C-alpha positions, -999 to +999 in steps of 0.1 A: -264-114-155-241-119-181-274-134-206-291-098-192-263-077-205-255-096-236-264-067-257-259-037-243-251-012-267-217+008-281-209+045-267-193+063-296-173+091-286-175+097-254-151+120-244-136+105-207-140+139-182-128+129-154-107+099-130-131+084-108-125+058-075-109+026-074-085+035-106-115+039-127-124+073-151-157+085-162-182+094-190-215+108-194-237+099-215-273+116-217-270+116-182-256+086-177-226+077-155-199+058-172-170+042-155-144+031-178-101+014-167-073+024-186-086+055-200-076+091-193-091+125-188-089+144-227-097+105-242-128+105-271-132+069-274-161+042-280-175+023-251-185-008-252-209-014-220-211-046-205-232-038-169-259-011-165-275-001-133-304+025-128-277+050-123-242+041-139-226+016-164-192+000-171-177-003-198-145-004-220-126+013-245-130-008-280-114+022-301-101+056-296-106+083-319-086+112-295-060+111-269-058+129-244-026+152-244-020+141-206-020+106-221+020+087-226+031+056-230+029+027-203+068+015-193+047-022-174+040-050-207+012-065-187+002-029-184-040-035-190-044-069-178-022-072-142-044-050-133-025-026-110-008+004-123-039+016-139-028+051-141+001+046-157-008+057-194-014+094-175+014+113-172+026+124-135+014+159-131-020+147-143-019+118-117-007+144-087-032+166-101-062+139-098-053+131-062-051+164-050-084+168-061-098+134-050-085+144-012-098+182-023-138+165-031-137+140+001-131+161+028-148+193+014-180+170+004-182+140+031-168+166+060-177+203+049-141+210+055-119+243+047-094+235+027-085+266+017-048+260+038-043+227+015-011+225+003+001+214-026+000+175-034+037+158-023+051+138-053+071+109-052+107+116-067+110+083-081+075+070-100+089+039-110+111+010-092+098+030-058+086-001-037+102-021-017+084-052-012+063-075-039+045-107-029+040-130-062+019-161-062+027-196-077-004-204-099-012-239-120-042-218-135-015-193-161-037-165-172-041-163-210-037-126-223-057-123-259-027-123-276-020-154-264-048-176-269-052-166-306-013-179-310-033-208-305-005-222-290-001-240-258-002-222-227+026-217-202+031-246-179+028-221-147+026-190-138+043-166-113+030-132-108-001-115-097-039-119-088-065-114-120-087-089-101-114-108-095-102-140-099-085-156-071-076-187-089-063-168-119-027-154-117-006-137-149+026-146-152+048-117-152+076-113-168+089-078-160+074-056-133+083-018-132+075-016-094+109-028-075+144-021-085+165-051-097+176-079-093+138-079-084+129-095-115+157-117-118+157-132-082+112-147-099+120-153-131+157-177-120+132-187-090+104-197-116+127-214-143+143-237-115+109-251-107+105-256-144+136-275-142+129-296-116+092-301-117+082-283-089+049-283-089+028-248-089+000-245-061-032-254-071-055-228-053-089-249-060-078-279-053-054-273-027-029-294-039+012-286-059+043-269-038+051-236-044+028-209-034+042-174-026+075-152-031+086-121-014+108-105-020+119-068+001+147-045+004+156-020+015+183+019+004+209+005+021+213-030+003+200-053+020+179-081+002+152-107+018+134-128-005+111-155+016+097-184+000+067-202+010+058-238+002+028-257+009+052-291+023+078-295+040+098-311+019+138-304+020+152-326-006+124-303-027+131-267-014+169-266-003+180-270-040+161-237-044+175-216-020+207-230-030+205-216-063+193-182-049+222-181-026+244-188-050+235-168-079+224-138-063+248-127-037+232-093-031+202-115-006+211-111+025+183-128+043+169-161+029+146-175+046+111-198+041+079-204+053+059-238+053+023-235+049-004-259+050-036-239+054-065-231+029-051-195+021-019-173+015-016-150+052+010-163+070+012-136+099+004-171+124+032-192+107+065-196+119+097-180+095+129-204+093+157-184+081+177-211+057+206-181+051+218-149+065+201-125+089+165-131+100+162-094+093+168-067+066+175-026+079+169+003+065+183+036+072+165+070+072+175+100+074+159+122+108+138+156+105+152+190+109+188+181+126+184+147+145+201+114+140+196+089+110+173+064+119+178+027+120+148+003+120+152-034+117+123-053+095+113-086+103+095-108+077+062-100+090+072-068+099+053-033+084+069-003+068+058+021+043+070+002+006+078+037-007+113+044+013+119+076+001+091+088+002+082+073+037+107+101+048+090+132+034+055+122+051+069+120+084+086+150+082+051+166+069+042+147+102+069+165+121+063+200+107+027+199+114+029+183+155+052+216+159+064+195+190+079+214+224+111+195+241+080+191+274+053+176+255+039+135+258+032+123+223+006+102+218+011+079+186-021+062+177-016+031+154+023+032+157+022+002+140+065-010+147+069+026+158+084+043+128+066+078+132+072+075+174+107+067+167+105+098+139+096+124+164+106+109+199+139+131+203+116+163+197+098+156+229+101+144+261+078+114+261+060+088+232+039+066+238+024+039+210-007+019+204-010-011+182-035-037+178-006-061+166+016-078+194+043-085+168+043-047+156+047-037+192+076-060+197+093-048+166+085-012+182+104-018+212+135-035+195+139-004+174+137+022+202+164+002+210+183-003+183+182+040+181+188+045+221+155+059+228+146+053+261+115+082+264+089+057+245+069+032+255+049+011+231+016-011+242-005-039+223-043-044+222-076-026+210-074+008+207-112+020+218-101-002+252-065+006+254-069+047+250-090+053+284-085+078+309-070+053+331-040+040+303-044+083+301-036+091+342-014+064+341+012+076+310+008+113+308-014+135+289-010+143+256-004+173+244-004+162+209-013+132+197-007+115+157-031+091+145-029+070+115-052+044+110-058+018+086-083+025+052-113+016+074-105+053+099-110+051+139-133+037+160-161+065+170-153+057+208-112+063+200-129+101+184-149+099+215-116+094+239-097+120+218-125+145+226-121+138+261-089+139+262-080+172+239-047+172+234-039+209+219-031+192+183-042+163+163-019+151+130-039+126+111-024+103+084-046+087+064-044+063+031-085+067+026-095+109+026-130+093+024-126+080+064-104+105+074-131+132+066-158+114+083-135+116+117-125+151+112-160+156+113-165+138+142-139+158+156-152+193+150-168+199+179-137+208+196-111+211+168-106+233+135-084+224+104-060+241+094-030+228+073-037+199+046-003+181+030-015+153+002+014+125-006+020+101-032+033+073-019+020+053-049+027+068-080+005+048-114-022+044-087-053+063-072-038+057-039-032+089-022-022+096+014-032+128+031-023+147+066-044+173+081-035+191+114-065+197+138-059+224+163-074+225+193-104+253+188-129+252+227 
């Protein structure tokens, strides 16, 4: 492929016209659609093509003639190399406008959905340092930037950071990440320095050698911090001094844990977590909705929790508003995860039934229900398409309202069929992928009309967007 494309042309003075999928931007040249990363609509650039197909091409901007009025300076020193936060040079109002248009385009074009009642997107109050969880990778194969290559200096002795996109064995060493508040950066840098000072080998993903594999840093709005060090072998002589260093230097850490991962991949959902010091969890607090008491959530090392805590409260408040629950209602929360939405709504209705595939998540949901004193909740683990049956509904009560928050792939066709058969008076559909949401809503259109639509930005500087759609039983 490289030989075929090595002589592809340079396109000169090309206006960038719009945003596109996966954080790319779009230009058109003589009818050819060209996708370009790290540019902003309104830029005029020279584009060096590196891939060309029949209907589209991909290229990179090699010279800027005109800068877009929506262009801003990137705060991150790794912008353009890391692969994350691709919209960081686009002003935040322009990001929000692009995400709102993304939702509208998907719903209208893919689902033929009337978007006349779409509301303005809810932006994030914090656009930097908003994440409560980051996962870093150790690698003995540090990715070198063009600047580092030009300096002709020895490569870094190892990297602790993020994978280079599409390169599983290359990791960019991160000096500063603007996504998680302090002391996240200091913790990562201290771990890296301790490893270098004590000759702790960074992992080699190709040969499966080395000691240090991953570092997970989590925090909450009430000041709790969890650090998980993941190593390739159980060697207390090397591991425990590292953990002691973290405990000594960072008193903010309330939960210090480690995992021994001898597998050939980095997943740790099936591995034991050992608490070295402190609690085996951290705790998050969330403001209740419309006079409801504030909620507490226990977050274990493997627990899912929305990574933008402040924006999660706004997302759930919109869900509560659109659900319009009555005190006598039975609410079904599909794909409930650890039950955060279910518990956020539990005091607004008679009963809440949550269903989720992951058993550990259901255990967390039950624990959090007890923590918050809710006795009107029931949580079930299993495949949604197999659990949500007429027999299940007969045993647990007919749903008056359903909240569904499926993964990016959307709902299984059988789940949609079961919702149509159950016919709750309202469905509130929360989605992280407006394309699959549009597909599912189209399947529900035989009995449901779409009313209010509320986009929410959970991840500033990325193309990702959450969307909530209110579906009313019509026939």
